[in-house]
C-alpha positions as CSV (number, residue, x, y, z in Angstrom):
1,M,-156.2,0.3,8.4
2,K,-155.3,-0.5,5.3
3,S,-151.5,-0.5,4.2
4,S,-150.3,0.5,1.0
5,S,-146.9,1.2,2.1
6,E,-144.0,-1.2,3.2
7,Q,-143.0,1.5,5.8
8,Y,-146.0,3.1,7.1
9,P,-149.9,2.2,7.8
10,V,-151.7,4.3,5.1
11,A,-155.5,4.5,4.5
12,L,-157.1,5.8,1.3
13,A,-159.7,8.2,3.0
14,Y,-161.6,8.9,-0.3
15,T,-161.3,9.3,-4.0
16,E,-162.8,12.6,-5.7
17,M,-162.5,14.6,-8.8
18,W,-161.0,18.1,-8.9
19,M,-161.3,20.4,-11.8
20,G,-161.3,17.1,-14.0
21,Y,-158.3,15.4,-12.4
22,S,-158.2,12.5,-10.0
23,E,-158.0,13.7,-6.2
24,D,-157.0,10.9,-3.8
25,V,-156.7,11.6,0.2
26,Y,-154.3,9.4,2.0
27,L,-153.9,9.4,5.8
28,L,-150.4,8.2,6.8
29,K,-149.7,7.2,10.5
30,T,-146.1,7.9,10.9
31,N,-145.1,6.3,14.2
32,N,-141.7,8.0,13.9
33,S,-142.0,10.1,17.1
34,D,-142.9,9.7,20.7
35,D,-146.7,10.7,19.8
36,K,-147.8,7.7,18.1
37,S,-151.4,9.1,17.5
38,V,-149.8,11.4,14.6
39,E,-151.6,11.0,11.3
40,L,-151.0,13.0,8.1
41,A,-153.4,13.8,5.3
42,L,-151.7,13.9,1.9
43,T,-153.8,14.7,-1.2
44,R,-152.6,13.4,-4.6
45,L,-153.8,15.2,-7.5
46,Y,-153.1,13.5,-10.9
47,D,-154.5,12.3,-14.3
48,G,-156.6,9.3,-13.4
49,K,-155.0,7.4,-16.4
50,Q,-151.5,7.9,-14.7
51,D,-149.8,5.1,-12.7
52,Y,-147.1,5.7,-10.0
53,G,-143.9,6.3,-11.0
54,Q,-144.9,8.6,-14.0
55,G,-144.8,12.4,-14.1
56,Q,-142.7,14.9,-12.4
57,V,-143.6,14.9,-8.5
58,S,-144.2,18.1,-6.6
59,I,-144.9,18.3,-2.9
60,F,-146.6,21.3,-1.4
61,V,-146.3,22.5,2.2
62,H,-148.7,25.2,3.4
63,D,-147.8,28.0,5.9
64,T,-149.2,28.5,9.5
65,F,-152.8,28.9,10.0
66,E,-153.5,27.4,6.5
67,N,-154.2,23.9,5.0
68,R,-154.3,22.3,1.2
69,N,-156.9,25.3,0.4
70,R,-153.9,27.5,0.1
71,W,-153.1,25.7,-3.1
72,L,-156.3,24.6,-4.3
73,R,-158.0,28.0,-4.1
74,E,-155.0,30.6,-4.4
75,H,-152.7,28.8,-6.8
76,E,-155.3,26.6,-8.7
77,D,-153.9,27.8,-12.2
78,L,-150.4,26.7,-11.1
79,L,-151.9,23.3,-10.3
80,K,-153.9,22.9,-13.5
81,T,-150.6,24.0,-15.4
82,L,-148.4,21.4,-13.7
83,L,-151.3,18.5,-14.2
84,K,-151.9,19.5,-17.9
85,E,-147.8,18.9,-18.0
86,G,-148.4,15.4,-16.6
87,G,-147.3,16.5,-13.2
88,D,-148.0,14.2,-10.0
89,L,-148.9,16.6,-7.3
90,W,-149.1,15.8,-3.4
91,L,-150.5,18.4,-1.0
92,F,-149.2,17.7,2.6
93,E,-151.3,19.2,5.5
94,M,-149.7,19.6,8.9
95,R,-150.9,18.0,11.9
96,G,-154.3,18.9,13.1
97,H,-154.6,21.1,9.8
98,G,-157.4,20.5,7.1
99,L,-157.9,16.7,6.7
100,S,-155.1,15.8,9.0
101,P,-156.6,14.5,12.4
102,K,-155.5,16.2,15.8
103,N,-152.9,14.1,17.3
104,R,-152.8,13.3,21.1
105,V,-150.7,16.2,22.3
106,Y,-152.1,18.5,19.5
107,Q,-151.6,21.8,21.7
108,D,-147.8,21.2,21.9
109,N,-147.1,20.6,18.1
110,T,-144.3,22.9,16.9
111,L,-143.0,23.5,13.8
112,N,-139.8,21.8,14.5
113,D,-141.9,18.5,14.9
114,I,-143.2,19.0,11.3
115,A,-139.7,19.5,10.2
116,A,-138.0,16.5,12.2
117,Y,-140.9,13.9,11.7
118,D,-143.6,14.7,9.3
119,L,-141.8,16.0,6.4
120,P,-139.5,12.9,6.3
121,A,-142.4,10.5,6.6
122,V,-144.0,12.5,3.8
123,Q,-140.9,12.1,1.7
124,S,-140.5,8.2,2.5
125,F,-143.8,7.7,1.5
126,V,-144.0,9.6,-1.9
127,S,-140.3,8.3,-2.8
128,E,-141.6,4.6,-2.1
129,L,-144.1,5.1,-5.0
130,H,-142.0,7.5,-7.0
131,P,-138.3,6.7,-7.0
132,G,-137.5,10.1,-8.9
133,L,-136.7,13.4,-7.9
134,A,-139.3,15.6,-6.2
135,D,-139.7,19.3,-6.3
136,W,-140.7,20.8,-2.9
137,I,-142.9,23.9,-3.0
138,G,-143.3,25.5,0.7
139,A,-145.1,28.8,1.7
140,G,-143.9,30.8,4.7
141,E,-143.2,29.0,7.8
142,G,-143.7,25.8,5.6
143,A,-140.8,26.5,3.2
144,L,-138.6,27.0,6.5
145,A,-139.7,23.8,7.8
146,I,-138.5,22.0,4.5
147,I,-135.0,24.0,4.8
148,K,-134.8,22.9,8.6
149,A,-135.2,19.5,7.7
150,I,-132.6,19.4,4.7
151,E,-130.3,21.3,6.9
152,A,-130.5,18.6,9.5
153,K,-130.3,15.7,7.1
154,K,-134.0,14.7,8.0
155,L,-134.9,15.1,4.3
156,K,-132.7,13.1,1.8
157,A,-131.0,15.7,-0.5
158,E,-130.6,13.2,-3.0
159,Q,-134.4,12.9,-3.5
160,I,-135.0,16.5,-4.0
161,R,-134.8,18.1,-7.4
162,K,-135.3,21.6,-6.1
163,V,-136.8,23.6,-3.1
164,H,-139.2,26.8,-4.0
165,A,-139.9,29.0,-0.9
166,L,-142.7,31.2,-1.4
167,N,-143.0,34.6,0.6
168,V,-140.2,33.8,3.2
169,A,-139.3,36.6,5.6
170,R,-135.7,36.5,6.5
171,F,-136.2,38.5,9.5
172,H,-139.7,38.4,10.2
173,W,-140.3,39.9,13.8
174,M,-143.2,40.0,15.9
175,Y,-142.9,43.8,16.5
176,R,-145.3,43.9,19.3
177,Y,-142.7,41.5,21.1
178,W,-139.6,43.9,20.6
179,V,-140.0,45.0,24.2
180,P,-137.5,42.8,26.2
181,G,-139.4,40.3,28.3
182,W,-142.8,41.0,26.9
183,A,-142.9,37.6,24.8
184,Y,-142.2,35.6,27.7
185,L,-144.6,37.3,29.8
186,K,-147.1,36.7,27.0
187,L,-146.2,33.0,27.1
188,I,-146.7,32.4,30.7
189,F,-150.2,34.3,30.9
190,D,-151.9,33.2,27.6
191,Q,-153.0,29.4,28.0
192,R,-155.2,29.2,25.0
193,Q,-155.0,26.1,23.0
194,Y,-155.7,27.7,19.7
195,F,-155.0,30.9,17.9
196,Y,-157.0,32.4,15.2
197,R,-156.7,34.8,12.3
198,P,-160.0,35.7,11.0
199,E,-158.9,35.7,7.0
200,K,-157.2,32.3,7.4
201,D,-158.4,28.8,7.0
202,D,-157.4,27.0,10.2
203,P,-156.4,28.0,13.7
204,E,-153.0,27.3,15.1
205,F,-151.9,25.4,18.0
206,R,-150.5,26.8,21.1
207,G,-147.2,25.1,20.6
208,V,-146.5,26.4,17.2
209,W,-147.7,29.9,18.2
210,R,-145.3,29.7,21.3
211,Q,-142.4,28.9,19.0
212,L,-142.9,31.8,17.0
213,V,-143.3,34.2,19.7
214,R,-140.0,33.0,21.1
215,E,-138.2,33.0,18.0
216,K,-139.5,36.2,16.5
217,G,-139.1,38.5,20.1
218,F,-136.5,40.9,20.9
219,F,-134.0,38.2,22.0
220,G,-135.2,35.6,19.8
221,R,-133.5,33.8,16.8
222,R,-134.8,31.8,14.0
223,R,-132.7,28.5,14.6
224,T,-132.0,25.2,12.8
225,L,-133.2,22.0,14.5
226,S,-129.7,21.6,16.3
227,R,-130.1,25.2,17.2
228,K,-126.4,25.7,16.2
229,H,-127.1,28.2,13.5
230,S,-129.8,30.8,12.3
231,I,-132.1,29.2,9.8
232,L,-131.3,32.0,7.3
233,G,-128.0,33.3,8.6
234,P,-124.3,33.2,7.2
235,Q,-123.6,29.8,8.6
236,L,-126.4,28.0,6.9
237,R,-124.9,25.4,4.2
238,I,-126.8,23.3,2.3
239,T,-126.3,22.0,-1.1
240,T,-129.9,21.3,-2.3
241,P,-131.0,24.0,-4.8
242,V,-133.4,26.5,-3.2
243,V,-135.3,29.3,-5.0
244,F,-136.7,32.0,-3.0
245,W,-139.7,33.8,-4.5
246,L,-140.3,37.3,-2.8
247,P,-142.4,40.3,-3.7
248,S,-140.1,42.7,-6.1
249,E,-139.6,45.2,-3.2
250,N,-137.9,42.6,-0.8
251,I,-135.5,41.1,-3.4
252,N,-132.7,43.5,-2.7
253,R,-132.5,42.8,1.1
254,Y,-131.8,38.9,0.2
255,A,-129.8,39.2,-2.9
256,A,-126.5,39.3,-1.3
257,W,-127.2,36.8,1.4
258,A,-128.7,34.3,-1.3
259,S,-125.6,34.6,-3.6
260,R,-123.3,33.8,-0.6
261,Q,-125.6,30.6,0.1
262,N,-125.6,29.6,-3.5
263,M,-129.3,30.3,-3.6
264,V,-131.6,32.2,-6.2
265,V,-133.9,35.1,-5.3
266,L,-136.6,35.8,-7.8
267,P,-139.9,38.0,-8.1
268,Y,-142.9,36.0,-7.2
269,A,-145.5,35.4,-9.9
270,D,-147.5,32.3,-10.4
271,I,-146.7,32.5,-14.2
272,A,-143.0,32.8,-13.5
273,L,-143.2,29.9,-10.9
274,E,-144.9,27.8,-13.4
275,A,-142.2,28.2,-16.2
276,H,-139.4,27.6,-13.7
277,L,-141.1,24.2,-12.5
278,K,-141.5,23.1,-16.1
279,K,-138.0,24.0,-17.2
280,S,-136.8,22.1,-14.1
281,S,-138.3,19.1,-15.2
């Protein structure tokens, strides 16, 4: 495997064009957990004339049941706007999603693994090429993984300009598991390795699905990596600026909590996010 990093073995899988911009796909072998088979796909979008170290860096993290297509298809205008401004964009794909190969124990992957091992590896690799601050843009559970990693100091706050969390539900319960004990019976009897949603791009692994069922059940709690605090509870304290982008009808539910956490809640629209990212640069 060809290495282009002092920290990790990295292979340039292929180089193509996307909307007139260069598209490089890297496979990053992390070697930072017990499972040494983990490889992560990172897609870099940039002006082909642009060298490393130029342009504002933005790192995108998709939601569960998704891959990089979430950004390429649903947020095409956002990406093109940032690229026109000279941005250097990195699209991360979780283990076994999109172009990231399945690891050896793929069925047991969890979102905590993503936060504890994969996101720090992505940050280390990108910051090795770009010493400046990066914006992180996460969707749903991807955004929560970023926040978990920051709270646990797995991600280096001094290398982050701002986190933009899209469509995060603070209390996103799985209503069908409100009956006490039902979630755990479901875990015991359902042994599928994959779980599907017809409208989504990728199946989700058993380990991730089990984590979500356990945490969103009647007695469940969305915890930090240390499990000491609720990930979006009153005890959470992080200094990294975080902006939550939510549908307008949900903003009032989060406003008081966010103000106590020194976080910002804004109504979501692609054009508003574009303006905010350009302003922060």
